[in-house]
NUDREN-294381 format. One record per residue: x, y, z of N, C-alpha, C, O in turn; residue number from 1. Coordinates in nm, 2 decimals, always signed. Atoms other than C-alpha are relative to their C-alpha. Last residue first. Example, Ala and Ser with C-alpha at 12.3 -4.5 7.8 and 13.67 -1.06 7.14 Angstrom:
BEGIN
(r (-0.09,-0.11,+0.00),(+1.37,-0.11,+0.71),(-0.08,+0.11,+0.08),(-0.03,+0.22,+0.09),2)
(r (+0.09,-0.12,+0.00),(+1.23,-0.45,+0.78),(+0.09,+0.12,+0.00),(+0.19,+0.12,+0.07),1)
END
This chain:
BEGIN
(r (-0.08,+0.01,-0.12),(+6.65,+2.36,-16.64),(+0.08,+0.12,+0.02),(+0.16,+0.13,+0.12),129)
(r (+0.08,-0.02,-0.12),(+6.37,+2.42,-16.89),(+0.08,+0.00,+0.13),(+0.03,+0.04,+0.23),128)
(r (+0.03,-0.14,-0.01),(+6.61,+2.47,-17.18),(-0.08,+0.03,+0.13),(-0.08,+0.14,+0.18),127)
(r (-0.12,-0.07,-0.03),(+6.75,+2.12,-17.13),(-0.02,+0.15,+0.02),(+0.03,+0.22,+0.11),126)
(r (-0.03,+0.03,-0.14),(+6.41,+1.96,-17.13),(+0.12,+0.08,+0.05),(+0.12,+0.13,+0.16),125)
(r (+0.10,-0.07,-0.08),(+6.32,+2.14,-17.45),(+0.02,-0.02,+0.15),(+0.01,+0.07,+0.23),124)
(r (-0.03,-0.14,+0.00),(+6.64,+2.02,-17.61),(-0.10,+0.08,+0.09),(-0.05,+0.18,+0.16),123)
(r (-0.11,-0.02,-0.09),(+6.56,+1.67,-17.50),(+0.05,+0.14,+0.01),(+0.09,+0.19,+0.11),122)
(r (+0.05,+0.02,-0.14),(+6.22,+1.68,-17.66),(+0.11,+0.02,+0.10),(+0.09,+0.09,+0.20),121)
(r (+0.08,-0.12,-0.03),(+6.36,+1.82,-17.99),(-0.05,-0.01,+0.15),(-0.04,+0.09,+0.22),120)
(r (-0.09,-0.11,-0.02),(+6.63,+1.55,-17.99),(-0.07,+0.13,+0.04),(-0.03,+0.20,+0.13),119)
(r (-0.07,+0.02,-0.13),(+6.37,+1.28,-17.93),(+0.10,+0.12,+0.03),(+0.10,+0.17,+0.14),118)
(r (+0.10,-0.03,-0.11),(+6.14,+1.41,-18.20),(+0.07,-0.01,+0.13),(+0.05,+0.07,+0.22),117)
(r (+0.01,-0.14,+0.00),(+6.44,+1.42,-18.45),(-0.10,+0.04,+0.12),(-0.07,+0.14,+0.19),116)
(r (-0.13,-0.06,-0.06),(+6.52,+1.06,-18.36),(-0.01,+0.15,+0.01),(+0.03,+0.21,+0.11),115)
(r (+0.00,+0.03,-0.14),(+6.16,+0.96,-18.42),(+0.12,+0.05,+0.07),(+0.11,+0.10,+0.18),114)
(r (+0.09,-0.09,-0.07),(+6.16,+1.14,-18.75),(-0.01,-0.03,+0.15),(-0.02,+0.07,+0.22),113)
(r (-0.06,-0.14,-0.01),(+6.47,+0.96,-18.86),(-0.09,+0.09,+0.07),(-0.04,+0.17,+0.15),112)
(r (-0.11,+0.01,-0.10),(+6.32,+0.62,-18.77),(+0.06,+0.14,+0.02),(+0.09,+0.18,+0.13),111)
(r (+0.06,+0.01,-0.13),(+6.00,+0.70,-18.96),(+0.10,+0.00,+0.11),(+0.08,+0.07,+0.22),110)
(r (+0.05,-0.14,-0.03),(+6.20,+0.81,-19.26),(-0.07,+0.00,+0.13),(-0.06,+0.10,+0.20),109)
(r (-0.12,-0.09,-0.03),(+6.40,+0.48,-19.25),(-0.05,+0.14,+0.04),(-0.01,+0.20,+0.13),108)
(r (-0.05,+0.04,-0.14),(+6.08,+0.27,-19.22),(+0.11,+0.10,+0.04),(+0.11,+0.15,+0.15),107)
(r (+0.11,-0.04,-0.10),(+5.92,+0.45,-19.52),(+0.05,-0.02,+0.14),(+0.03,+0.06,+0.23),106)
(r (-0.01,-0.15,-0.01),(+6.25,+0.41,-19.72),(-0.10,+0.05,+0.10),(-0.07,+0.14,+0.18),105)
(r (-0.12,-0.03,-0.07),(+6.25,+0.04,-19.64),(+0.02,+0.15,+0.02),(+0.05,+0.20,+0.13),104)
(r (+0.02,+0.03,-0.14),(+5.89,+0.00,-19.74),(+0.12,+0.03,+0.09),(+0.11,+0.08,+0.20),103)
(r (+0.09,-0.10,-0.06),(+5.94,+0.18,-20.06),(-0.02,-0.02,+0.14),(-0.02,+0.07,+0.22),102)
(r (-0.08,-0.12,-0.02),(+6.23,-0.05,-20.13),(-0.08,+0.11,+0.06),(-0.03,+0.18,+0.14),101)
(r (-0.08,+0.01,-0.13),(+6.01,-0.35,-20.07),(+0.09,+0.12,+0.02),(+0.11,+0.15,+0.14),100)
(r (-0.14,-0.01,+0.04),(+5.76,-0.24,-20.34),(+0.08,+0.00,+0.13),(+0.07,+0.09,+0.21),99)
(r (-0.05,-0.13,-0.03),(+5.42,-0.38,-20.25),(+0.15,+0.01,-0.04),(+0.21,-0.10,-0.07),98)
(r (+0.12,-0.09,+0.02),(+5.20,-0.67,-20.35),(+0.04,+0.14,+0.04),(-0.04,+0.23,+0.04),97)
(r (+0.03,-0.09,-0.12),(+5.51,-0.87,-20.40),(-0.12,+0.08,-0.03),(-0.14,+0.13,-0.15),96)
(r (+0.02,-0.14,+0.03),(+5.49,-1.14,-20.68),(-0.02,+0.08,+0.13),(-0.11,+0.04,+0.21),95)
(r (-0.12,-0.07,+0.00),(+5.65,-1.47,-20.59),(-0.02,+0.15,-0.03),(+0.08,+0.22,-0.04),94)
(r (+0.02,-0.11,+0.08),(+5.33,-1.65,-20.49),(+0.12,+0.09,+0.01),(+0.15,+0.15,+0.11),93)
(r (-0.07,-0.12,-0.04),(+5.43,-1.99,-20.37),(-0.03,+0.11,-0.09),(-0.02,+0.10,-0.22),92)
(r (+0.06,-0.05,-0.12),(+5.21,-2.30,-20.39),(+0.06,+0.13,+0.05),(+0.02,+0.18,+0.16),91)
(r (-0.02,+0.10,-0.11),(+5.44,-2.48,-20.63),(-0.05,+0.06,+0.13),(+0.00,+0.04,+0.24),90)
(r (-0.07,+0.13,+0.04),(+5.44,-2.18,-20.87),(+0.02,-0.08,+0.13),(+0.07,-0.03,+0.23),89)
(r (+0.04,+0.09,-0.11),(+5.20,-1.88,-20.85),(+0.05,-0.14,-0.03),(-0.01,-0.22,-0.10),88)
(r (-0.09,-0.02,-0.11),(+5.38,-1.64,-21.07),(-0.03,-0.09,+0.12),(+0.05,-0.10,+0.21),87)
(r (-0.12,+0.08,+0.01),(+5.21,-1.79,-21.37),(+0.10,+0.02,+0.11),(+0.19,-0.06,+0.13),86)
(r (-0.12,-0.08,+0.02),(+4.88,-1.64,-21.26),(+0.13,-0.09,+0.00),(+0.14,-0.18,+0.08),85)
(r (-0.06,+0.04,+0.13),(+4.60,-1.89,-21.30),(+0.13,+0.08,-0.02),(+0.19,+0.05,-0.12),84)
(r (-0.14,-0.03,+0.01),(+4.48,-1.88,-20.94),(+0.07,-0.05,-0.12),(+0.12,-0.16,-0.13),83)
(r (-0.03,-0.14,-0.02),(+4.11,-1.85,-20.95),(+0.15,+0.04,-0.02),(+0.18,+0.14,-0.07),82)
(r (+0.06,-0.09,+0.11),(+3.99,-2.17,-21.10),(+0.03,+0.14,+0.02),(+0.01,+0.22,-0.08),81)
(r (-0.05,+0.04,+0.14),(+4.23,-2.39,-20.90),(-0.06,+0.09,-0.11),(+0.01,+0.11,-0.21),80)
(r (-0.14,-0.04,+0.01),(+4.15,-2.20,-20.58),(+0.06,-0.03,-0.14),(+0.13,+0.05,-0.20),79)
(r (+0.00,-0.14,+0.01),(+3.78,-2.24,-20.63),(+0.14,+0.05,-0.01),(+0.16,+0.14,-0.10),78)
(r (+0.05,-0.03,+0.13),(+3.82,-2.61,-20.70),(+0.00,+0.15,-0.02),(+0.04,+0.20,-0.13),77)
(r (-0.11,+0.03,+0.09),(+4.04,-2.66,-20.40),(-0.04,+0.04,-0.14),(+0.04,+0.09,-0.22),76)
(r (-0.11,-0.10,-0.03),(+3.78,-2.49,-20.18),(+0.11,-0.02,-0.10),(+0.16,+0.08,-0.16),75)
(r (+0.05,-0.12,+0.05),(+3.50,-2.70,-20.34),(+0.11,+0.11,+0.02),(+0.13,+0.19,-0.07),74)
(r (-0.01,+0.01,+0.14),(+3.70,-3.02,-20.28),(-0.05,+0.13,-0.06),(+0.01,+0.18,-0.16),73)
(r (-0.14,-0.02,+0.04),(+3.76,-2.93,-19.92),(+0.01,+0.00,-0.15),(+0.08,+0.08,-0.21),72)
(r (-0.06,+0.12,+0.07),(+3.38,-2.91,-19.87),(+0.14,+0.04,-0.04),(+0.16,+0.14,-0.11),71)
(r (-0.14,-0.02,+0.04),(+3.18,-2.69,-19.63),(+0.06,-0.12,-0.07),(+0.02,-0.24,-0.03),70)
(r (-0.02,+0.04,+0.14),(+2.81,-2.74,-19.64),(+0.14,+0.01,-0.04),(+0.16,-0.01,-0.16),69)
(r (+0.06,+0.12,+0.03),(+2.75,-2.73,-19.26),(+0.03,-0.06,-0.14),(+0.04,-0.18,-0.16),68)
(r (-0.07,+0.11,-0.07),(+3.01,-2.47,-19.20),(-0.06,-0.13,-0.03),(+0.01,-0.23,-0.06),67)
(r (-0.13,+0.02,+0.06),(+2.87,-2.25,-19.47),(+0.08,-0.11,+0.07),(+0.15,-0.19,+0.00),66)
(r (+0.02,+0.08,+0.12),(+2.52,-2.30,-19.33),(+0.13,-0.02,-0.08),(+0.15,-0.13,-0.13),65)
(r (+0.01,+0.14,-0.05),(+2.64,-2.17,-18.99),(-0.02,-0.10,-0.12),(+0.02,-0.21,-0.12),64)
(r (+0.13,+0.04,-0.05),(+2.75,-1.86,-19.17),(+0.00,-0.14,+0.05),(+0.09,-0.22,+0.01),63)
(r (+0.07,+0.07,+0.11),(+3.11,-1.74,-19.19),(-0.14,-0.03,+0.06),(-0.17,-0.01,+0.18),62)
(r (+0.03,-0.09,+0.11),(+3.32,-1.49,-18.99),(-0.07,-0.07,-0.12),(-0.06,-0.02,-0.23),61)
(r (-0.08,+0.03,+0.12),(+3.49,-1.75,-18.78),(-0.03,+0.09,-0.12),(+0.04,+0.09,-0.22),60)
(r (-0.14,-0.02,-0.04),(+3.36,-1.60,-18.45),(+0.09,-0.03,-0.12),(+0.19,+0.04,-0.14),59)
(r (-0.02,-0.14,-0.01),(+3.01,-1.58,-18.61),(+0.14,+0.03,+0.03),(+0.20,+0.13,-0.03),58)
(r (+0.01,-0.06,+0.14),(+3.02,-1.94,-18.72),(+0.03,+0.15,+0.01),(+0.10,+0.20,-0.08),57)
(r (-0.13,+0.03,+0.06),(+3.13,-2.05,-18.37),(+0.01,+0.06,-0.14),(+0.11,+0.12,-0.18),56)
(r (-0.11,-0.08,-0.07),(+2.84,-1.87,-18.21),(+0.13,-0.02,-0.07),(+0.20,+0.07,-0.09),55)
(r (+0.02,-0.14,+0.04),(+2.59,-2.02,-18.47),(+0.11,+0.09,+0.07),(+0.16,+0.19,+0.00),54)
(r (-0.04,-0.01,+0.14),(+2.73,-2.37,-18.43),(-0.01,+0.15,-0.04),(+0.08,+0.20,-0.11),53)
(r (-0.14,-0.01,+0.00),(+2.70,-2.35,-18.05),(+0.05,+0.03,-0.14),(+0.15,+0.11,-0.16),52)
(r (-0.04,-0.11,-0.08),(+2.33,-2.27,-18.08),(+0.16,+0.02,+0.00),(+0.21,+0.13,-0.03),51)
(r (+0.02,-0.12,+0.08),(+2.27,-2.52,-18.36),(+0.05,+0.13,+0.07),(+0.11,+0.22,+0.01),50)
(r (+0.13,-0.06,-0.01),(+2.41,-2.82,-18.17),(+0.00,+0.14,-0.06),(+0.10,+0.21,-0.07),49)
(r (-0.01,-0.11,-0.10),(+2.72,-2.97,-18.31),(-0.14,+0.06,+0.01),(-0.20,+0.09,-0.10),48)
(r (+0.11,-0.09,+0.00),(+2.74,-3.31,-18.49),(+0.03,+0.11,+0.11),(+0.09,+0.09,+0.21),47)
(r (+0.06,+0.01,+0.13),(+3.03,-3.53,-18.59),(-0.11,+0.10,-0.01),(-0.14,+0.15,-0.12),46)
(r (+0.14,+0.04,+0.00),(+3.23,-3.42,-18.28),(-0.06,+0.00,-0.15),(-0.03,+0.09,-0.23),45)
(r (+0.00,+0.14,+0.01),(+3.61,-3.40,-18.29),(-0.14,-0.06,-0.01),(-0.16,-0.18,-0.03),44)
(r (-0.06,+0.03,+0.13),(+3.60,-3.03,-18.36),(+0.01,-0.15,-0.02),(+0.02,-0.20,-0.14),43)
(r (+0.09,-0.04,+0.10),(+3.37,-2.98,-18.07),(+0.05,-0.05,-0.14),(-0.03,-0.10,-0.22),42)
(r (+0.11,+0.10,+0.00),(+3.60,-3.17,-17.84),(-0.10,+0.02,-0.10),(-0.15,-0.07,-0.17),41)
(r (-0.06,+0.13,+0.05),(+3.90,-2.96,-17.95),(-0.11,-0.11,+0.00),(-0.12,-0.18,-0.10),40)
(r (-0.01,-0.01,+0.15),(+3.69,-2.65,-17.90),(+0.05,-0.12,-0.06),(+0.01,-0.17,-0.17),39)
(r (+0.14,+0.00,+0.05),(+3.60,-2.76,-17.55),(+0.00,+0.01,-0.15),(-0.07,-0.07,-0.22),38)
(r (+0.04,+0.14,+0.00),(+3.97,-2.83,-17.48),(-0.14,-0.02,-0.05),(-0.17,-0.12,-0.12),37)
(r (-0.06,+0.06,+0.12),(+4.06,-2.48,-17.59),(-0.04,-0.14,-0.01),(-0.06,-0.20,-0.11),36)
(r (-0.14,+0.05,-0.01),(+3.82,-2.35,-17.33),(+0.05,-0.06,-0.13),(-0.03,-0.10,-0.21),35)
(r (-0.01,+0.15,-0.03),(+3.51,-2.15,-17.42),(+0.15,-0.03,+0.03),(+0.24,+0.05,+0.00),34)
(r (+0.01,+0.02,-0.14),(+3.44,-1.78,-17.43),(-0.01,-0.14,+0.05),(-0.08,-0.17,+0.14),33)
(r (+0.14,+0.04,-0.03),(+3.36,-1.74,-17.80),(-0.02,-0.04,+0.15),(-0.12,-0.08,+0.19),32)
(r (+0.10,-0.08,+0.07),(+3.67,-1.54,-17.91),(-0.15,-0.04,+0.04),(-0.23,+0.05,+0.04),31)
(r (+0.00,-0.13,-0.07),(+3.89,-1.70,-17.64),(-0.11,+0.08,-0.06),(-0.19,+0.15,+0.01),30)
(r (+0.06,+0.02,-0.14),(+3.81,-2.05,-17.77),(-0.02,+0.13,+0.07),(-0.12,+0.16,+0.13),29)
(r (+0.14,+0.02,+0.02),(+3.87,-1.94,-18.13),(-0.07,-0.02,+0.14),(-0.18,+0.04,+0.16),28)
(r (+0.05,-0.13,+0.04),(+4.21,-1.80,-18.03),(-0.15,-0.01,-0.02),(-0.23,+0.08,+0.02),27)
(r (+0.00,-0.09,-0.12),(+4.29,-2.12,-17.84),(-0.06,+0.13,-0.04),(-0.13,+0.19,+0.04),26)
(r (+0.11,+0.04,-0.08),(+4.19,-2.34,-18.14),(-0.01,+0.09,+0.12),(-0.12,+0.13,+0.16),25)
(r (-0.03,+0.11,-0.08),(+4.43,-2.15,-18.36),(-0.12,-0.03,+0.09),(-0.21,+0.05,+0.10),24)
(r (+0.03,-0.02,-0.14),(+4.32,-1.92,-18.64),(+0.03,-0.13,+0.08),(+0.00,-0.24,+0.03),23)
(r (-0.13,-0.03,-0.07),(+4.47,-1.89,-18.98),(-0.02,+0.02,+0.15),(+0.05,+0.09,+0.21),22)
(r (+0.00,-0.14,-0.05),(+4.13,-1.85,-19.15),(+0.12,+0.03,+0.08),(+0.14,+0.15,+0.12),21)
(r (+0.00,-0.09,+0.11),(+4.19,-2.17,-19.34),(+0.00,+0.14,+0.03),(+0.06,+0.23,-0.04),20)
(r (-0.14,+0.01,+0.05),(+4.27,-2.35,-19.01),(+0.02,+0.09,-0.13),(+0.12,+0.16,-0.14),19)
(r (-0.09,-0.07,-0.10),(+3.94,-2.23,-18.86),(+0.14,+0.00,-0.05),(+0.21,+0.11,-0.04),18)
(r (+0.03,-0.14,+0.02),(+3.75,-2.34,-19.18),(+0.09,+0.08,+0.10),(+0.15,+0.19,+0.06),17)
(r (-0.06,-0.04,+0.13),(+3.92,-2.68,-19.16),(-0.02,+0.15,-0.02),(+0.07,+0.21,-0.07),16)
(r (-0.15,+0.01,+0.00),(+3.85,-2.73,-18.79),(+0.06,+0.05,-0.13),(+0.15,+0.13,-0.12),15)
(r (-0.04,-0.11,-0.08),(+3.48,-2.62,-18.82),(+0.16,+0.01,+0.01),(+0.21,+0.12,-0.01),14)
(r (+0.02,-0.12,+0.08),(+3.44,-2.86,-19.11),(+0.04,+0.12,+0.08),(+0.10,+0.21,+0.02),13)
(r (-0.11,-0.01,+0.10),(+3.59,-3.14,-18.90),(-0.01,+0.12,-0.09),(+0.09,+0.19,-0.12),12)
(r (-0.12,-0.03,-0.08),(+3.34,-3.07,-18.62),(+0.13,+0.02,-0.09),(+0.21,+0.11,-0.08),11)
(r (+0.01,-0.14,-0.03),(+3.05,-3.07,-18.87),(+0.13,+0.05,+0.08),(+0.18,+0.15,+0.04),10)
(r (-0.06,-0.01,-0.13),(+3.13,-3.42,-19.00),(+0.02,+0.15,+0.03),(+0.12,+0.21,-0.01),9)
(r (-0.12,-0.08,+0.00),(+2.89,-3.43,-19.30),(+0.05,+0.00,+0.15),(-0.03,+0.00,+0.24),8)
(r (+0.02,-0.14,-0.05),(+2.65,-3.72,-19.29),(+0.13,+0.07,+0.01),(+0.24,+0.02,+0.03),7)
(r (-0.05,-0.02,-0.13),(+2.74,-4.03,-19.50),(-0.02,+0.15,+0.04),(+0.01,+0.24,-0.04),6)
(r (-0.11,-0.10,-0.01),(+2.52,-4.07,-19.80),(+0.04,+0.01,+0.15),(-0.04,+0.02,+0.24),5)
(r (+0.03,-0.11,-0.09),(+2.31,-4.38,-19.82),(+0.12,+0.09,+0.02),(+0.23,+0.04,+0.03),4)
(r (-0.02,-0.13,+0.07),(+2.39,-4.59,-20.12),(-0.03,+0.12,+0.08),(-0.03,+0.23,+0.04),3)
(r (+0.10,-0.11,-0.03),(+2.43,-4.91,-19.92),(+0.04,+0.13,-0.08),(+0.16,+0.16,-0.10),2)
(r (-0.07,-0.13,+0.00),(+2.61,-5.22,-20.06),(-0.11,+0.11,+0.01),(-0.21,+0.12,-0.06),1)
END
């Protein structure tokens, strides 16, 4: 039985960080000027050369070292230690970070203002003729 540690799968780490950032392969590919297929191949690779890794890291908004040392367990540990609010139940946060009624009123006021602007514009057009 060998006690040698298995090297980190850099491609898988890139994939997980990309997913956590809510980014699709195509978006990452566009951001770094590669094809989606190339990103797929990179994410399937156990190793990635440093130049590509630095470009990908910059596009993902993390350091190359963060990609190399990424760990799902660490992310889950951080989440578990940070989210103690009782409103976070079964992975759903039921607390709004804004008042929905305020948003409705704001939208309504913008719509009313847009209509007023249209009427004013049309009245100016009519006076011009």
